[in-house]
C-alpha positions as CSV (number, residue, x, y, z in Angstrom):
1,M,-40.2,-12.6,-22.8
2,E,-40.8,-15.6,-25.0
3,F,-38.0,-14.6,-27.2
4,I,-35.6,-14.4,-24.3
5,S,-36.9,-17.9,-23.2
6,I,-36.2,-19.5,-26.6
7,I,-32.6,-18.1,-26.7
8,L,-32.0,-19.4,-23.2
9,V,-33.3,-22.8,-24.0
10,L,-31.3,-23.1,-27.3
11,L,-28.1,-22.0,-25.2
12,I,-29.0,-24.7,-22.6
13,A,-29.4,-27.2,-25.4
14,F,-26.1,-26.3,-26.8
15,I,-24.3,-26.6,-23.5
16,A,-26.0,-29.9,-22.7
17,G,-24.8,-31.1,-26.1
18,V,-21.1,-30.2,-25.3
19,E,-21.3,-31.6,-21.9
20,G,-22.4,-34.9,-23.3
21,I,-18.9,-35.3,-24.4
22,L,-17.0,-33.4,-21.7
23,D,-18.9,-34.8,-18.7
24,E,-17.5,-32.0,-16.7
25,F,-20.3,-30.1,-15.2
26,Q,-23.0,-32.6,-15.9
27,F,-25.3,-30.2,-17.7
28,H,-26.5,-33.0,-20.0
29,Q,-28.0,-35.0,-17.1
30,P,-31.8,-34.9,-17.1
31,I,-32.1,-33.5,-13.3
32,V,-29.9,-30.5,-14.5
33,A,-31.0,-30.0,-18.0
34,C,-34.7,-30.2,-17.6
35,S,-34.6,-28.1,-14.5
36,L,-32.6,-25.5,-16.4
37,V,-35.2,-25.4,-19.2
38,G,-38.0,-25.2,-16.6
39,L,-36.3,-22.1,-15.1
40,A,-35.8,-20.4,-18.6
41,T,-39.4,-21.0,-19.5
42,G,-40.9,-20.0,-16.1
43,N,-42.1,-23.6,-15.4
44,P,-39.5,-24.9,-12.8
45,T,-41.9,-27.4,-11.1
46,E,-42.6,-29.2,-14.4
47,G,-39.0,-29.1,-15.4
48,L,-37.9,-30.5,-12.0
49,L,-40.6,-33.2,-12.0
50,L,-39.6,-34.3,-15.5
51,G,-35.8,-34.2,-14.8
52,G,-36.1,-36.2,-11.6
53,S,-38.1,-39.0,-13.3
54,L,-35.9,-39.0,-16.3
55,Q,-32.7,-39.2,-14.1
56,L,-33.8,-42.4,-12.7
57,I,-34.3,-43.7,-16.2
58,A,-30.8,-42.5,-17.2
59,L,-29.0,-44.1,-14.3
60,G,-28.5,-47.2,-16.6
61,W,-27.3,-45.2,-19.6
62,M,-23.5,-45.3,-19.7
63,N,-20.9,-45.6,-22.5
64,I,-18.9,-48.8,-22.0
65,G,-16.0,-49.4,-24.3
66,A,-17.2,-48.9,-28.1
67,A,-20.8,-49.2,-27.0
68,V,-22.7,-45.8,-27.1
69,A,-25.6,-45.4,-24.7
70,P,-28.9,-43.6,-25.4
71,D,-28.5,-39.9,-25.4
72,A,-29.8,-38.4,-22.2
73,A,-29.0,-34.9,-23.5
74,L,-31.5,-34.7,-26.4
75,A,-34.0,-36.8,-24.4
76,S,-33.9,-34.2,-21.6
77,I,-33.9,-31.1,-23.7
78,A,-36.4,-32.2,-26.2
79,S,-39.0,-33.6,-23.7
80,A,-38.5,-30.6,-21.5
81,I,-39.4,-28.2,-24.3
82,L,-42.5,-30.4,-25.0
83,V,-43.6,-30.2,-21.4
84,T,-42.8,-26.6,-20.6
85,M,-43.4,-24.9,-23.6
86,R,-45.6,-27.1,-25.8
87,G,-48.3,-28.1,-23.4
88,A,-47.5,-31.8,-23.0
89,S,-47.8,-33.4,-19.6
90,V,-44.9,-34.9,-17.6
91,T,-46.1,-38.4,-18.2
92,D,-46.1,-37.8,-22.0
93,G,-42.6,-36.2,-21.6
94,I,-41.3,-39.4,-19.9
95,A,-42.8,-41.7,-22.5
96,L,-41.3,-39.6,-25.4
97,A,-37.9,-39.4,-23.8
98,I,-37.1,-43.0,-24.6
99,P,-37.4,-42.9,-28.4
100,L,-35.8,-39.4,-28.3
101,A,-32.8,-40.7,-26.5
102,I,-32.5,-43.5,-29.3
103,A,-32.6,-40.8,-31.9
104,G,-30.0,-38.8,-30.1
105,Q,-27.7,-42.0,-29.9
106,V,-28.0,-42.2,-33.8
107,L,-27.1,-38.5,-34.1
108,T,-24.2,-38.8,-31.5
109,I,-22.7,-41.7,-33.5
110,F,-22.9,-39.6,-36.6
111,V,-21.1,-36.6,-35.2
112,R,-18.5,-38.9,-33.6
113,T,-17.9,-40.4,-36.9
114,I,-17.3,-36.9,-38.4
115,T,-15.0,-36.0,-35.6
116,V,-12.8,-38.9,-36.3
117,A,-11.7,-37.1,-39.4
118,A,-11.3,-33.9,-37.4
119,A,-8.9,-35.9,-35.0
120,H,-6.7,-37.2,-37.8
121,A,-6.5,-33.5,-39.1
122,A,-5.6,-32.3,-35.9
123,D,-2.8,-34.9,-35.5
124,Q,-1.5,-33.7,-39.0
125,K,-1.5,-30.1,-37.8
126,A,0.3,-31.1,-34.7
127,T,3.1,-32.7,-36.6
128,E,3.3,-29.4,-38.7
129,G,3.6,-27.4,-35.3
130,S,0.2,-25.5,-35.9
131,F,-1.3,-25.5,-32.5
132,R,-3.9,-23.0,-33.3
133,A,-5.2,-25.4,-36.0
134,V,-5.3,-28.1,-33.3
135,E,-7.3,-26.0,-31.0
136,F,-9.7,-25.1,-34.1
137,Y,-10.4,-28.8,-34.8
138,H,-10.9,-29.5,-31.0
139,L,-13.3,-26.7,-30.5
140,G,-15.0,-27.4,-33.9
141,S,-15.8,-30.9,-32.7
142,L,-17.4,-29.6,-29.4
143,V,-19.3,-27.1,-31.4
144,L,-20.7,-30.0,-33.6
145,Q,-21.7,-31.7,-30.4
146,G,-23.5,-28.7,-29.2
147,L,-25.3,-28.2,-32.5
148,R,-26.3,-31.9,-32.4
149,I,-28.8,-30.8,-29.6
150,A,-29.4,-27.3,-30.3
151,I,-30.7,-27.8,-34.0
152,P,-33.2,-30.4,-32.9
153,A,-34.2,-28.0,-30.2
154,A,-34.8,-25.2,-32.6
155,L,-36.9,-27.5,-34.9
156,I,-39.1,-28.4,-32.0
157,L,-39.5,-24.7,-30.9
158,S,-40.2,-23.7,-34.7
159,V,-43.3,-26.1,-34.8
160,P,-46.5,-24.1,-33.6
161,A,-47.9,-25.3,-30.3
162,E,-51.2,-26.5,-31.6
163,Y,-49.4,-28.8,-34.1
164,V,-47.5,-30.3,-31.3
165,T,-50.6,-30.7,-29.1
166,D,-52.5,-32.4,-31.9
167,A,-49.6,-34.9,-32.6
168,L,-49.3,-35.7,-28.9
169,N,-53.1,-36.3,-28.6
170,A,-52.9,-38.6,-31.8
171,I,-50.5,-41.0,-30.1
172,P,-52.6,-43.9,-28.7
173,A,-52.8,-44.6,-25.1
174,W,-51.3,-48.1,-25.6
175,L,-48.1,-46.7,-27.1
176,T,-47.6,-44.1,-24.4
177,G,-48.5,-46.5,-21.6
178,G,-46.1,-49.1,-23.1
179,L,-43.3,-46.6,-23.3
180,A,-44.0,-45.6,-19.6
181,V,-43.8,-49.2,-18.4
182,G,-40.6,-49.7,-20.4
183,G,-39.2,-46.6,-18.8
184,G,-40.1,-48.1,-15.3
185,F,-38.1,-51.3,-16.2
186,I,-35.2,-49.3,-17.3
187,V,-35.2,-47.5,-13.8
188,A,-34.9,-50.9,-12.3
189,V,-32.1,-51.9,-14.5
190,G,-30.2,-48.6,-13.8
191,Y,-30.5,-49.1,-10.0
192,A,-29.2,-52.7,-10.4
193,M,-26.3,-51.6,-12.4
194,V,-25.4,-48.9,-9.9
195,I,-25.8,-51.5,-7.0
196,N,-23.7,-54.1,-8.8
197,M,-20.8,-51.6,-9.0
198,M,-20.9,-50.7,-5.4
199,A,-22.1,-54.0,-3.8
200,T,-19.9,-55.5,-1.1
201,P,-20.8,-57.9,1.7
202,K,-20.3,-55.0,4.2
203,L,-22.7,-52.8,2.4
204,W,-25.6,-55.2,1.9
205,L,-26.7,-54.6,5.5
206,F,-27.4,-50.9,4.6
207,F,-29.2,-52.0,1.4
208,A,-31.6,-54.2,3.4
209,L,-32.0,-51.3,6.0
210,G,-32.8,-49.1,3.3
211,F,-35.6,-51.3,2.1
212,A,-37.0,-51.5,5.6
213,L,-37.0,-47.7,6.2
214,A,-38.7,-47.2,2.8
215,A,-41.7,-49.1,4.2
216,V,-42.1,-46.3,6.8
217,S,-44.4,-44.0,5.2
218,E,-43.9,-41.2,7.6
219,L,-40.2,-40.7,6.3
220,N,-39.7,-38.7,3.1
221,L,-36.7,-38.6,0.9
222,I,-35.0,-35.6,3.0
223,A,-35.3,-37.8,6.2
224,M,-34.0,-40.9,4.2
225,G,-31.0,-38.9,3.1
226,I,-30.2,-37.8,6.4
227,I,-30.3,-41.2,7.9
228,G,-28.1,-42.5,5.1
229,V,-25.5,-39.7,6.0
230,V,-25.6,-40.3,9.6
231,L,-25.1,-44.1,9.0
232,A,-22.2,-43.4,6.7
233,L,-20.5,-41.2,9.1
234,L,-20.9,-43.8,11.9
235,Y,-19.6,-46.5,9.9
236,I,-16.4,-44.4,9.1
237,Q,-16.1,-43.7,12.8
238,F,-16.5,-47.3,14.1
239,A,-15.4,-49.6,11.2
240,P,-12.0,-51.3,12.2
241,E,-10.5,-50.7,8.7
242,F,-10.9,-46.8,9.1
243,N,-9.5,-46.9,12.7
244,Q,-6.3,-48.8,12.6
245,G,-3.6,-47.3,14.9
246,G,-6.1,-44.9,16.4
247,G,-3.9,-44.7,19.5
248,G,-1.3,-42.6,17.7
249,G,0.6,-45.6,16.1
250,G,0.3,-47.3,12.8
251,N,-0.5,-45.4,9.7
252,S,-3.1,-43.2,11.5
253,G,-2.4,-39.6,11.3
254,G,-4.1,-37.2,13.7
255,G,-6.8,-39.8,14.9
256,D,-9.5,-38.4,12.6
257,P,-10.5,-41.4,10.4
258,L,-12.1,-39.3,7.7
259,D,-8.9,-37.2,7.6
260,D,-6.7,-40.2,7.2
261,I,-8.8,-41.6,4.5
262,L,-8.4,-38.2,2.5
263,N,-4.7,-38.2,3.2
264,D,-4.3,-41.6,1.6
265,Y,-5.2,-39.9,-1.7
């Protein structure tokens, strides 16, 4: 059973590395990668708790222009392995995720530098009309990105659990505590970046309302989510910009505001 778990974890690590470039199915996101590792190792609760915490930190990690963000894939996979298979606590996993993300950032820059040469080689093969060679260079570059996560994951799995436990116990409390506090700051920065992108005068009222509702201790996250969806639907139904020409004229189609919005695209 442990052998099957190791194979599944390495496969998840490889897919997470590929998804770090493709961004298609989001397998590199902490909430997905850690949960999958937790399921593969028989510890879904720890994986989900770790992934949810790391996802809040990774909200502020995004590639902007030529700037490469810390690597969420390596941070998620490596910390999930340590928590679900090597006896580390969720708190230790969160604290170690930040330096692991920086190490992953260095690795992805190294791999991307290599793939620049592969891109030029693919261009040359395209001018020669060798499309199979172009596919080879593209797929080879993706394989390198997958190995960028799978190889460190294999190295962590190859270390005996007692050695990992001793190394974690040797980390001083002030260091893990400082990393945990730093991770909390990054969560705030991530939320601020997301709010900054979507902030408009019309949405600030909902933002303030969310703060007020968060103070009600009887409401859990599911209740808050339901309230948010209801408010969003009410806003679409009653906002003037979504209901122009509701009497059958203008640009309105069938009188359904949501349908009209979708038809605009």
